[in-house]
Structures are given as structure tokens and as C-alpha cells.
N, C-alpha and C positions, 0 to 999 in steps of 0.2 A: 504494498500500501504506499503510495507516494505522501508523504509527510507534506501537509500545508502549512499555511501560516498560523494558521489559529490552532493547531494540536500539536506542534514541536515539542517533544518531549524536552525538559530542562535536563542538560548533563554538568557535569564538575569535571572539570581537566586542570590537573596540576601540572605543571611545567617548568622546572629551576630554569629555564633558558628559552626565551623565546628573542628572535633577531630576525630581520627580511635579508641577513646577509652578514652579519658581523663574526656572527661563530657556525661554525656546521650544523653542531647539536639547536641552537636556535631558530636556526634556517628549518632543520623538518621541520620542527615543531611549528613553525610561523606557517607553512605550504600545509601542514595536517589540518591546521587551525580555520584558514580561511574556506578550505572546503567544507570541514564539518560544520560549518556555523549555516551552509546554507539548506542542513536538513536538521539541526539542532540549536534550539537556544544554550546558548553556551555562557555558564561561569567559569573564566580563568583565574587560578590562583597560583602567584609567581612571587619574585623576590622582588619587595618593595622597589630596589635600583634599575629591574629587568621592568618592574613598571613604571616607571618614571622615562626610561629611555624610550618604550613603545609610541606614549604619549607625546614627544617629541619628535619621534619619527613620521615624516607624512605619508610615506609609503604602508608603513604598520598602521596609521590611522584609517587609510582608507579600506585596506585589506581585510582589516579586523574589526572595521565598523558592525556596532552593534552586539560584540561582545563584552560580557560585563567584567573588567580586572579587575582583581583584588590583589593587593600587595602585601606580602607578610615577609619577614625577619624575626632571627632570633632576637631577644632582648639584647641590649648593650651588654649587662653582665656574663650573658654565655656565650656573647661573639667578638669578645674585644679583641681578641686574637688572630682574627678574620682580616689579612689584609690583601686584596687582588687573588690570585690565584694560590696565595699560601693558605694550606692546610684546607686544601679542596673537599677533601674527603670528609672528613668528620664534620665539616660543615654541612657539606651535602646531607649526611646521613642522618644531621640534627633536625636541619629543616625538613626532610618528609617523614621526620617521625613525631613532628611538633605542629608542622600547619593542622593537619586533623585536629588533633587535640583545640586549637582555637577555635575553630570552626561548631565545635559540640554546642554553645552558648548561641549561634547562630540557628535557632529553632524553626525560625520562617522559610528561609532561605532551605534549609534540611530537608523541610517539610514540601518544598516544591522539587527535588530533586530526584531523578528518575535511575542516574546509573553515574558511578567515577570513575573515570580513567587515568592515572597514574602515568604519566609519560616517562621514560627514563630508561634514556637511550644510552648504551654502553655502560648501565650502571644494575646487572645483574645480583650483587652485591648489595646493594642498599636497599634495604627496605621500606615501606612506608607503612603509619596505624590507620590509613583512610577505608579500612573497613570498620572501623568504630563506627563509621556512620550509617552502618546500618543500611546501605544501600547495593547495588551490585559492582562488583568490582570488575575491573580492568588491569591488566598491567601491560606495559611493554608499548612497543615491544622492545625486550631488553638485549642485552649483550654484553660481551667483553672482549676484551684481547687476551689470547694465551699468551705463555711466557716466550719471547723469540728465543729459536734457537738459537745454541752455544756459537755456532759456525756465523750469525749475523750478528755478535755482539762483539765479535772479536775486534770489530772497529770503532766500537763504542768508546768513548771516555769511563773509567773505572765508577767513577761516580756515576754516572746515568745506569750503569749495569748495575750494580749495587741498588738505586733506587727501584730499577725496574725489577730483579729479582725479593725486592721487599715488599712491595705493592702487589704484588701477586701472591705472594706468601700470605699476606693480610686479607688478600680476596679468597685465595682457599680455605682460609681459617675462618672464614665469615659463613662460606659455603658450606661448613661441616658443623661451627656448632652457636652462630648466631640463633637465638630464641626468636627474637622478632623478624627475622628471615624465613626461618621454617613457619610463623604464621602467617605471612606475607603469603608464602608458597601455598600453602592451604585454603586460605581465606579468599583468595583471588577466584573468580567466578570465570572468568578468562583469563590465557596469558599467551600475549604475544611474543614468541621468539626467534632469534635469527638464526640459529640453525642447530644443529645435535650438540655440537660443544656445549652450548649455554645450558640444555635439558642434563647431559651429561654430569656436570660441575653441580647444578640444584640437584640431582637426582630426581628429575621428572622425565626422565624418557617415558613414552608414551603414555601417560596423563592425558585424557581424552578433551579437557580444559585447554590445551596447546594449540595454536595457529600458529604456522610458521608467517610470519611476516617481513619485511625489509623495511628498518628505518628508513634505506636510501630512495630516494626519488630524484625524477629529474623533471622541468621545466619547460614544455615541447615549444612554447613560445620563443624559447633562448637558445636551447640548443637544436635544432634542427637542420639538418646540411641541404642546402637548396645549390647555390654556386659557389665556386671557388672565386675567392677574391684573394689580391696581392697583398701583402702585408711590408711596408715597406722598413719594418723596426727590425724585421729577421736577416741574420747573415742568409746570403743567397749558398745551398746545399741543395744537392739532388735528393736525399734523403734526408727528412728530418726526423727525429724522432726526441718526444716530448713528454715530460711530467709536469702537473701541477698539482698543485698544495704547500702547505706547509711544510718543511725542511725539517723534519725531524726525525729521530734516531732510527726509528721502526720504519720508517719508509723503505730503509736498504738503498736506497740512492745511490749509497757508493759502488753496490752490485751492477746499478747503471752504467756508470763510469767505467769500471772493469771489463763491463761488454763491449762497452765502446772502442776499447784497446785492439779487441779483437775483428774489428769491421774496417772495410776500406774507408778511406781518408774522404770520403765523398758521405759520409754519415754523420750528420751533427746533432748534436743534444742540447736541447733548450728545457732547462729549469725554472718555472714560474713559480714563485712563492718566496720566503722568509721562515726562517726559523731556527730553532737553537745548533742544528747540526751544519747550517750553512759555510761557515768559517771552515770546516775539517774538510768539507767536501770541497772547497776550493782551495784547499792545500792537496787533496789528491789529485785536483783537476794539474795542478802545476806540476807536481811530483810525477805524473804518468806524461808531462809534457802534450797535455792535450786541449791547453789555452784556447786556440783558435777554430776547436771543433765543438765547446762549450759556452753556452751563453745561458747566464743568467740572468733573470729577468723580473722587477720585484710583483708583487700581486696585482694582476687588474681585476675588473668588473667582470662579471659571468659572459654578459654581452660581448665584450672587447676577446675574451677565453674563446668562447664561440668561433670566433672570426679566424684565428689562431689556430685551431684544430684544424680548419680547413686547410693549411699549409701542410698538417706533418702527414707523414708515411705512416707510425705508430704512435699509441701512447703507451710509457713502460711502466709499470703498475706493479716491482719486486717486492711490496710493502706485505711487512708479518701482520697489519693491522685486520680485525675481523672483519671492518666495514669498508670505509673508503668512497665518498662520496663522488670522485674527480673521477673514476673510470666507466662509471655508470653515464654520467653528463659527457663524456670524450664519445661511448658509445652511441647516443642518443645523436651527436655528432655526425655519425656516420666513420668513426674513426675507429679502427680495431685496437685490441689493446694485449699485452704482452703480461702474462702474471707468472705466479708459481701454483702448482696443485698441491698446495697446503691447505688446512682445514680453518678456511675462510670463507668469509660469503662470498668472492669471487670463485675460490677453488673448489667451493660444492656446486655451485650455480653458472658458472660459466660452460660447461658441456653444452648446456642448454641456448644457447648465444650463439651466433653467425657472428665472428669478428671476435672472439674470447683466441687467445692463443695458450696454453698451460705448459709451463715448462715444468721439467721432473728437476726439483733443485738437488743439489749434491750435499756433502756434509763437509765443505769449505767454499768459499767465497769464489775460488778458481773457477770448480766445475758448476757452479750454478750461475759465474758469468757466460760458461761456455754454452749452458745449456740456453741463456736469454739471447744469446749473438747468434744461435744456429737457427734458432725462431725467426729472427730479424732478418736475417739472411735468405731464408725462406719466402718469407713475407715482402720481401723486396722484388722478388722473381716472379711473382703473382699476380692476381688480380683481386682487388675489394672490394665490392658491392655495396656501396655505402649507403646506398637508398635499405637494402634490405636491414642492412647492420642498426642503422635509425630507427628501423621500422619494429624490428622486434625488441629494443631497449626501450621506447617508449609503451609497447605493449604491455611490457613487464614492470617497467619501473616509472610510467608515469605516474605524476602526481594523483592524478586525477582513480589511476586504476588503485593506486594504494587505499587510498581512501575512500573508494566505495568498498574495498573489500572489511574496511575498519566498521562503516556502515552495516553493511549485510551483519556481520556480527554481533553489533549492536544490537539490531533489528532482531534477531534470533534472541538476544542474551535478554531483551527486554519483555518479548513474546513469553520467554519461559516462566520470568519472575510474577509475572499477572496473576 
């Protein structure tokens, strides 16, 4: 049944971060909210400073018009230690636990709500007490990054390796012994899961409440290949390889650089973005004598990125992260993607998508770079059907497709709760 303006149910959505593009997590929430609001009356609860940012963002004001936005933060005495991204995990944990308690006193608001959805990307180790509101509870899409393989971490500074190991150890401890996380797993009426690695860690494999759903999506109005345009900002190269996104250690971009060494000199690598690994990557480029074949470009708006993609042969995604928005946007632009066949969202779903080439990773950086280089050479000799690649990506990852799947599950859940 089509829900009309007069009988649209009220739903509560909690999102730690919402933005029109400042962060990947916020961008995902933003795109889902602006589509879900067409079918439901939404109350959004987020952090106070996030609420203020949305109210001063003209794009967000227009897209989220009609959504009631509430801001909640921990009291100063309980959050004095939080500055920027410092101690993000404990603050996010306390925020997810405390906001439902704050809403218990809002009895009139609670009486209108038909459902609560805790949007919690990449945080399957952070529970919420939303179940105390006594309305059907949806959790996810939830996800996490597995601990990167030891051969990947060889390139990382010791401090980064230690931090990565400690962070994963704490998540594993939470999965096993956190009583609030156990309650969240049992109380949720519906769990959107990114993949089997999530269900294995949470010990919910085979649970009937699980629905596989990507937290990654793409806007067809931005990433849709039509015609090829010239771009004077790029060095001329017969074969342009590209990666776009935060230049972080987990991205494995040192493998992309190592692979470039094994390719003919008419292959050029463009890295778009900024991040903590940038200096080390620049030093690696210098060390390998690749300065004339590797270009670093600052982050650009998605619209410009779409134009840059039209110049490229392949998008390299040697990352160990389980998600990654950039490779999906590349596919939607008609650009083929090269990654690894690890237990990640790309590794588990790439076989269903034309234009995705998965290399078998080795047990060291050298053999993994050789596997990537071999696929790049093979692709350079063949023809890529950009229209086919784009249409399949949009049919699987278009924001409308993902939002419709959420809506279908909402309706099923609301019908069962009647």
C-alpha cells in the first residue's frame, strides 16, 4: 500500500553523523534520510553540533526539509575529555547508550512513534539502549573492518600498527563480553548486516532477523558516464590508473605504487585525496623513482571526480577496509575496479558486478603487487563496456534501490507489529 501524506507513520532515526558530504558516514545517512522522508514522517536525533551544521547547510536544509531534527549530547561533566576525533569510540558508545534514556521523558513524542532505526555504520561493536523505548527496533547497516593482514601492516608506522591491533582487540572483547551489545542483538527486531564477517563476529549467523544490506550507495545524477571529456589538470598518459579517497594506511595504496613499478612507463597513477599516509606514500614514490608517473591531487567535489573518472582506465582499490564508497562511485561512472578477493564487501560482492576484477592477494607486498599489475595489464589489452558497468552498479547500489529495500523491511516489520 502506498503511504500517503495523511497516514505516513512516524519513525525515529538515530544517526551519530549526518552531512551532505563532509564525511562518508554522514553522507550515507544524508542520502537515506532524504529518501525515507518521502514515505515516513521522521524524527532524527543526532549530536547537537551535527544538528547545528545541518541547519546552516543550504543543501541539507532543502534535502531534509520536513524532518524534525533533535540534538543530544552528553553533559559537560561526562564529556569534557572529548575533543574532535580524540576518544571517538567511548564517546560514541556513551552517546548511543544515553540518548534513549533522555527520550524516555518525551512521552507525547514516543506515543506517536511506530518504529526506531539506529543507523550505525561501521560500529557493530557499539550498542544502543533504543529498545527501552518499547517500539520495533531496526539496527544497521552494521559493519566493521577486520584486522589487516600482517603483510599489509609492514608498511605502517609502529604506532599505527599498535593502534590498529589494540582497536580490533577492544572490538573483539566487546563482541564477546559486552552485556549491552548482547541485549542489542536480542532486542533488535531487524538487523541490517553488511556481510558474513559481521554475523560471525556477533555470533548471529543464520538469524532470521538478518537482512543483508550495503551501507554504500551512489547518486546516479552525479556518477553516470555519458561522454568522455578532456581534463587539462591531468598529465597526459596512455593509461591512467586512479584512486580517490582518504589517504589512510588501511587503503593499501603502497601496493598500488608497488604495482606501478611492474607496469610499462605509459601507465600513470593519480591519487586524489589527503590523509595521514600521504607523506609516507610520497616518500615511497620518490624512493622508487616514480615521481613522473604518480600525481597527488587534493580532494575534489564528487561532480569533478566523476569527470576525472572518465579519463581513467581503471580504479585501483587495494584496500583492506570492509566498505569503501569510492569504488562503487567509480563503477557507477563506468570505470572498472581492481581489488583483492579478501573478506570485504568488494571481495564478497564483486563477482556479481561486471567491471570488477579481484586479484588473489599474496603473503607479502611484492606478490600482492604482482597480482594487481597482472590484472591491470590484462584490462589494458581488452575492452570495457562502460555503459554495462554503470547500469549494473546503479541497479545494485543506487540510493533509491537501497532506500526501497529499507522501506520494504519497515513495512513488513510494521505489519507484523500490528
